[in-house]
C-alpha positions as CSV (number, residue, x, y, z in Angstrom):
1,M,59.8,106.5,131.5
2,Q,58.9,103.3,133.4
3,F,60.1,99.6,132.9
4,A,58.7,96.5,134.1
5,P,59.6,94.9,137.0
6,G,62.8,93.1,137.0
7,L,63.3,95.7,133.8
8,N,66.0,98.6,133.0
9,G,66.7,100.7,130.4
10,S,69.4,98.0,128.8
11,D,67.2,95.0,128.9
12,I,64.7,97.0,126.5
13,V,67.5,97.7,124.2
14,D,68.3,94.1,124.2
15,N,65.0,92.9,123.9
16,R,64.6,95.1,121.2
17,R,67.6,93.6,119.3
18,M,66.3,90.4,120.6
19,R,63.4,90.7,118.5
20,S,64.5,91.8,115.7
21,T,67.2,89.1,115.5
22,I,64.9,86.3,116.1
23,L,61.7,88.0,114.0
24,S,63.3,88.7,110.9
25,P,64.2,86.2,108.2
26,R,65.8,88.7,105.9
27,R,69.7,89.7,106.2
28,T,70.1,92.6,108.9
29,L,69.9,96.2,107.7
30,E,73.0,98.0,108.3
31,I,71.7,101.5,109.7
32,S,75.5,103.4,109.8
33,P,76.7,107.3,109.4
34,V,75.9,108.2,105.9
35,T,76.0,111.8,103.6
36,L,73.0,112.7,101.9
37,E,73.5,115.4,99.3
38,G,71.4,117.5,96.7
39,Q,71.0,120.7,95.0
40,H,70.0,122.8,98.1
41,V,71.4,121.1,100.7
42,R,74.0,118.2,102.2
43,L,72.9,116.2,105.0
44,E,76.1,115.0,107.3
45,P,76.0,112.4,110.4
46,L,75.9,114.8,113.1
47,S,78.7,114.8,115.9
48,L,79.6,116.9,118.8
49,A,81.9,119.1,116.6
50,H,78.7,120.5,115.2
51,H,78.0,122.3,118.7
52,E,78.9,125.1,117.9
53,S,77.6,125.8,114.5
54,L,74.1,124.3,115.6
55,L,74.1,127.1,118.4
56,A,74.6,130.0,115.8
57,A,71.6,127.9,113.2
58,A,69.8,128.2,116.6
59,A,70.6,131.8,117.3
60,D,69.0,132.5,114.0
61,G,65.7,133.5,115.5
62,E,66.5,132.5,118.7
63,L,64.8,129.4,118.3
64,W,64.8,127.8,121.7
65,N,61.5,130.5,122.6
66,S,59.7,128.4,120.7
67,T,57.0,126.6,122.4
68,V,55.6,123.9,119.8
69,T,59.5,122.7,118.5
70,I,61.9,121.5,121.2
71,V,65.6,123.3,120.0
72,P,68.2,123.0,122.5
73,S,70.1,126.3,123.7
74,R,73.5,126.9,125.2
75,S,73.0,124.8,128.2
76,T,71.4,122.0,126.3
77,M,72.9,121.5,123.4
78,T,75.4,119.0,124.5
79,G,72.7,116.7,125.7
80,Y,70.8,116.7,122.9
81,I,73.6,115.6,120.4
82,E,74.6,113.0,123.2
83,A,71.2,112.2,123.3
84,A,70.9,111.5,119.6
85,L,74.4,109.7,119.5
86,K,73.2,107.4,122.3
87,G,70.6,106.8,120.2
88,Q,72.7,106.2,116.5
89,A,74.8,104.0,118.7
90,Y,72.0,101.7,119.9
91,G,71.0,101.6,116.2
92,F,67.4,103.1,116.6
93,E,68.5,106.7,115.2
94,L,70.8,108.5,112.8
95,P,71.3,112.0,113.0
96,F,72.3,114.6,110.6
97,V,72.8,118.2,110.3
98,I,71.3,120.1,107.7
99,I,74.2,122.7,105.4
100,R,73.0,124.9,103.1
101,K,75.5,124.2,100.3
102,A,74.9,127.9,99.0
103,S,76.6,129.5,101.9
104,G,78.3,126.0,103.5
105,E,76.7,126.7,106.7
106,V,75.1,124.4,109.3
107,V,71.1,125.7,109.1
108,G,70.1,122.9,111.5
109,T,69.3,119.3,111.9
110,T,67.0,116.3,111.7
111,R,67.3,112.5,111.9
112,F,65.3,109.1,111.4
113,Y,64.2,107.9,114.6
114,E,62.2,105.1,116.0
115,I,63.9,102.8,113.6
116,E,62.7,99.7,113.2
117,R,64.2,96.8,111.1
118,N,62.2,94.1,111.5
119,D,59.0,96.2,110.9
120,R,60.9,98.4,108.1
121,R,59.5,101.6,109.3
122,A,61.0,104.7,111.2
123,A,60.1,108.4,111.7
124,I,61.9,111.4,110.8
125,G,61.7,114.4,113.0
126,Y,63.5,116.1,115.5
127,T,64.1,118.5,112.8
128,W,64.4,122.9,113.2
129,L,65.8,125.1,110.5
130,S,67.3,128.9,111.0
131,L,64.8,131.3,110.6
132,S,66.6,132.4,107.4
133,A,66.5,129.0,106.2
134,Q,62.8,128.3,107.0
135,R,60.6,128.5,103.8
136,T,62.7,128.1,101.5
137,P,64.0,124.7,99.3
138,V,65.9,123.5,102.1
139,N,63.3,121.5,104.4
140,T,61.4,120.0,101.4
141,E,65.2,118.6,99.8
142,A,66.0,117.2,103.0
143,K,62.9,115.2,103.4
144,F,63.3,114.4,99.6
145,L,67.0,113.2,100.7
146,L,65.3,111.3,103.9
147,L,62.8,109.9,101.9
148,T,64.7,108.7,99.2
149,H,67.5,107.0,101.4
150,A,64.3,105.0,103.4
151,F,62.3,104.0,100.9
152,A,65.2,103.3,98.0
153,Q,68.5,102.3,100.0
154,W,66.6,100.6,102.9
155,Q,63.3,99.7,101.5
156,F,61.4,100.3,104.5
157,I,57.3,100.3,104.1
158,R,56.6,103.4,106.1
159,I,57.6,106.7,107.2
160,E,56.0,108.6,110.2
161,F,55.9,112.3,111.0
162,I,54.4,113.3,114.2
163,T,54.1,117.3,115.3
164,D,52.7,119.4,117.9
165,V,49.0,119.3,117.4
166,L,49.5,123.6,117.9
167,N,52.1,123.5,115.1
168,Q,50.2,124.9,112.4
169,Q,53.8,125.9,110.1
170,S,55.2,121.9,110.8
171,R,51.7,120.3,110.1
172,T,51.2,122.3,106.8
173,A,54.4,121.5,105.7
174,I,54.2,117.7,106.4
175,L,50.8,118.0,104.3
176,R,53.2,119.5,101.5
177,L,55.4,116.3,101.2
178,G,52.6,114.4,100.5
179,A,52.0,112.7,104.0
180,T,48.6,112.1,104.9
181,Q,47.2,112.5,108.4
182,E,46.2,109.5,110.7
183,G,45.5,110.9,113.8
184,I,46.0,112.6,117.0
185,L,47.8,111.1,119.5
186,R,46.7,113.0,123.1
187,S,48.5,113.3,126.2
188,H,51.3,112.4,124.0
189,M,54.4,114.2,125.8
190,M,55.9,116.9,128.1
191,M,57.2,120.1,126.7
192,P,59.7,121.9,128.3
193,N,57.4,124.7,129.5
194,G,55.3,121.9,131.5
195,R,52.5,122.1,128.8
196,I,51.1,118.8,127.6
197,R,51.2,118.4,124.4
198,D,48.9,116.2,121.8
199,S,50.6,115.4,118.7
200,V,49.2,114.3,115.2
201,C,50.8,111.8,113.3
202,F,51.5,111.9,109.6
203,S,52.6,108.8,107.4
204,I,54.0,107.9,103.9
205,I,54.0,104.2,103.0
206,A,56.1,102.8,100.1
207,A,52.5,102.2,97.8
208,E,52.3,106.1,97.6
209,W,56.2,107.1,97.3
210,T,56.4,106.7,93.5
211,E,53.9,109.7,93.4
212,V,55.1,111.6,96.5
213,K,58.7,111.3,95.0
214,A,58.1,112.5,91.2
215,R,55.8,115.9,93.1
216,L,58.7,116.4,95.3
217,A,61.3,116.0,92.5
218,A,58.9,118.9,90.4
219,K,58.9,121.2,93.4
220,L,62.9,121.3,93.2
221,G,63.1,121.3,89.8
222,Q,64.7,117.5,89.2
223,D,63.8,114.5,87.0
224,A,62.4,112.1,89.1
225,R,63.7,109.3,87.5
226,K,67.5,110.4,87.8
227,V,67.1,110.5,91.8
């Protein structure tokens, strides 16, 4: 990342904090680790203690070989977790491990990122699941828990999802959540293999949440009025 002359990474962080403080007349929103629990999954705050369990989850399907999702390997897992925790310390990210309740095993990870308190929006991403947890209720309920927290607890007005244009499985899953595709971000990022990635941007906004919530609750066999 390149910064303007005279600015460094710490300056950027301080400027974002200052903008939130000056521009927002609302009370300061507390973004802090929390456990979210549903019928199938429990989302627990990510920590370095999850290093080995996340490696085991990634090994189920050798997910680090994916060319459309960035999944850490043994050599990169520590840095991956530390980067997420650094984002959490700055208040811009809130990372979780995904635990399948039936087995008690960690099956993946997900997080809020690009959290903007003043604009009341965030993105949900950095999500990956072990092969055995894919195409099960795990992902749907994990997203349901995160969306409920964002719209009901934080009272955010917008949640974004951004994925690789080539990741058709992810794109289909996001659309099934009830998100709207907004456009293609061209040459959006560099993948580990050197490929210049185009990304697809989706969103769910607060005005749509009641309908989306009811649809997701029905898929999970829950009463939307009670969640």
